[in-house]
PLY file of the C-alpha trace (Angstrom):
ply
format ascii 1.0
element vertex 185
property float x
property float y
property float z
element edge 184
property int vertex1
property int vertex2
end_header
32.50 210.61 56.61
33.75 214.23 57.61
35.15 214.65 60.86
32.47 216.86 62.07
29.79 214.24 61.33
31.54 211.62 63.02
32.39 213.68 66.20
28.84 214.69 66.45
27.79 211.31 66.29
30.47 209.39 68.40
31.06 212.05 71.09
27.66 213.72 71.93
27.90 216.17 74.83
26.97 213.60 77.26
29.62 211.21 75.99
32.39 214.15 76.61
31.30 214.72 79.88
31.75 210.80 80.68
35.08 210.79 78.95
35.99 214.07 81.19
34.87 212.39 84.06
36.64 209.28 83.34
39.78 211.41 82.65
39.49 212.81 86.19
39.54 209.50 87.94
42.35 207.69 86.14
44.85 207.53 88.38
42.55 205.79 90.73
41.95 202.79 88.67
44.37 199.57 89.86
47.43 198.29 88.11
47.98 200.59 85.33
44.60 200.00 84.07
44.28 203.62 84.04
47.27 203.99 81.16
45.02 201.28 79.12
41.96 203.44 79.60
43.84 206.59 78.45
45.14 204.73 75.38
41.64 203.60 74.42
40.04 207.24 75.13
42.68 208.67 72.85
41.92 206.11 70.29
38.63 206.97 70.47
39.27 210.54 69.83
41.74 209.98 66.93
39.19 207.50 65.01
36.42 210.36 65.41
38.96 213.01 63.89
41.10 211.18 61.30
38.17 210.72 58.66
38.67 213.95 57.32
40.25 213.95 53.94
43.55 215.56 53.27
41.87 217.94 51.07
40.52 219.78 54.71
44.36 220.16 55.57
45.35 223.74 54.91
49.35 223.66 56.50
51.87 221.22 56.31
52.00 220.94 60.26
48.27 220.25 60.39
48.93 217.47 58.04
52.02 216.26 60.03
49.58 216.28 63.10
46.81 214.56 61.63
49.45 211.75 60.28
50.64 211.30 63.67
47.29 210.94 65.21
46.36 208.19 62.56
49.76 206.66 63.09
49.26 206.36 67.12
45.70 204.78 66.79
47.50 202.18 64.21
50.75 201.59 66.03
49.49 197.90 66.56
49.20 197.44 62.97
52.57 195.64 61.86
51.78 196.95 58.21
51.98 200.72 59.03
54.74 201.91 56.94
55.60 205.17 55.08
53.99 203.75 51.96
50.49 202.91 53.86
50.19 206.07 55.62
51.20 208.17 52.37
48.54 206.20 50.70
46.12 206.58 53.19
46.71 210.55 53.37
46.89 211.09 49.51
50.43 212.21 49.63
53.72 210.60 48.16
56.07 208.85 50.33
58.54 211.54 49.59
56.41 214.12 50.87
55.60 212.12 54.26
59.41 211.93 54.34
59.76 215.60 54.31
57.22 216.31 56.55
58.84 214.48 59.34
62.39 215.37 58.29
61.05 219.14 59.07
60.54 217.86 62.65
64.16 216.33 63.08
63.27 212.76 62.46
61.95 210.13 60.11
58.81 208.48 60.32
60.06 204.96 60.52
62.43 206.01 63.64
59.13 207.92 64.96
56.87 204.82 64.81
59.57 202.74 66.20
60.41 205.10 69.09
56.34 205.22 69.85
56.15 201.47 69.88
59.20 201.00 72.14
57.76 203.45 74.75
54.47 201.52 74.67
56.16 198.13 75.03
58.51 199.61 77.83
55.23 200.63 79.49
53.58 197.43 79.11
56.65 195.35 80.26
56.42 197.50 83.68
53.06 196.81 83.93
52.37 194.09 86.99
48.81 193.39 85.24
50.88 192.06 82.21
53.73 190.08 83.82
52.51 186.90 82.41
52.38 188.13 79.15
55.77 187.21 77.26
57.64 190.23 75.81
57.19 188.65 72.35
53.58 189.06 72.88
53.60 192.69 74.01
55.99 193.62 71.22
53.37 191.95 68.83
50.52 193.83 70.54
52.33 196.89 69.41
52.89 195.97 65.81
56.63 194.49 66.10
56.88 191.00 65.17
60.49 190.47 65.29
60.99 189.65 68.74
64.77 188.65 68.62
65.29 192.32 67.67
63.03 193.63 70.37
65.71 193.38 73.38
68.36 195.08 71.13
66.15 197.83 70.34
64.99 198.63 73.88
68.91 198.42 75.03
69.59 200.74 72.11
66.48 203.25 72.96
66.29 203.16 76.73
69.68 201.29 77.86
67.83 198.48 79.13
66.72 194.76 77.59
63.16 193.69 78.13
64.13 191.51 80.90
65.99 194.35 82.55
62.84 196.21 82.29
60.79 193.40 83.66
63.28 192.86 86.48
63.21 196.60 87.48
59.62 196.75 87.69
59.17 193.53 89.58
57.16 194.14 92.93
59.23 195.10 95.50
61.68 197.08 93.32
59.58 200.16 93.31
56.31 201.40 91.20
56.84 201.35 87.22
57.68 204.58 85.80
54.90 206.19 83.59
55.85 206.71 80.06
54.23 209.88 78.98
53.65 210.89 75.27
57.18 211.66 73.93
56.27 213.35 71.06
57.48 215.54 68.66
57.67 219.54 69.11
56.16 221.57 66.60
57.88 223.71 64.20
0 1
1 2
2 3
3 4
4 5
5 6
6 7
7 8
8 9
9 10
10 11
11 12
12 13
13 14
14 15
15 16
16 17
17 18
18 19
19 20
20 21
21 22
22 23
23 24
24 25
25 26
26 27
27 28
28 29
29 30
30 31
31 32
32 33
33 34
34 35
35 36
36 37
37 38
38 39
39 40
40 41
41 42
42 43
43 44
44 45
45 46
46 47
47 48
48 49
49 50
50 51
51 52
52 53
53 54
54 55
55 56
56 57
57 58
58 59
59 60
60 61
61 62
62 63
63 64
64 65
65 66
66 67
67 68
68 69
69 70
70 71
71 72
72 73
73 74
74 75
75 76
76 77
77 78
78 79
79 80
80 81
81 82
82 83
83 84
84 85
85 86
86 87
87 88
88 89
89 90
90 91
91 92
92 93
93 94
94 95
95 96
96 97
97 98
98 99
99 100
100 101
101 102
102 103
103 104
104 105
105 106
106 107
107 108
108 109
109 110
110 111
111 112
112 113
113 114
114 115
115 116
116 117
117 118
118 119
119 120
120 121
121 122
122 123
123 124
124 125
125 126
126 127
127 128
128 129
129 130
130 131
131 132
132 133
133 134
134 135
135 136
136 137
137 138
138 139
139 140
140 141
141 142
142 143
143 144
144 145
145 146
146 147
147 148
148 149
149 150
150 151
151 152
152 153
153 154
154 155
155 156
156 157
157 158
158 159
159 160
160 161
161 162
162 163
163 164
164 165
165 166
166 167
167 168
168 169
169 170
170 171
171 172
172 173
173 174
174 175
175 176
176 177
177 178
178 179
179 180
180 181
181 182
182 183
183 184
């Protein structure tokens, strides 16, 4: 299915108006639901645009952007890897490594950071306070709960328990983790 067909059929003008209206009111939603709605809307947009084949990409930067969009939409998949993404986009693993090297990182490091950003955000969310850190990590494709707190400590200087404790009611409002993506080069 090509991207224009998908976008035209998934996102009609009235749908785009509804999305725009939702985005304008996203901060009015209670207890972090706005962040989850924003993720869902982003996933919808990404899904409608990532079905284009690699033959449509004209530049390395465009291909990297499309790979990033695909990876963001699939962060919850524990099988998301260099090999699976390269195969999905019709390129070699070596070329995928080269694309991310141009942006000063590796694909695996970028995926790990994006997952940790979302895990930190969910740990700070009072609406998810009853979920275990392991369940939150699994939701974002990280199955090794033992490794989670060490990875969070290395990335943000806080363990999962620290993040939860700091976000507890009465300790101030949880910080909003924005998209901390890659700069274009």
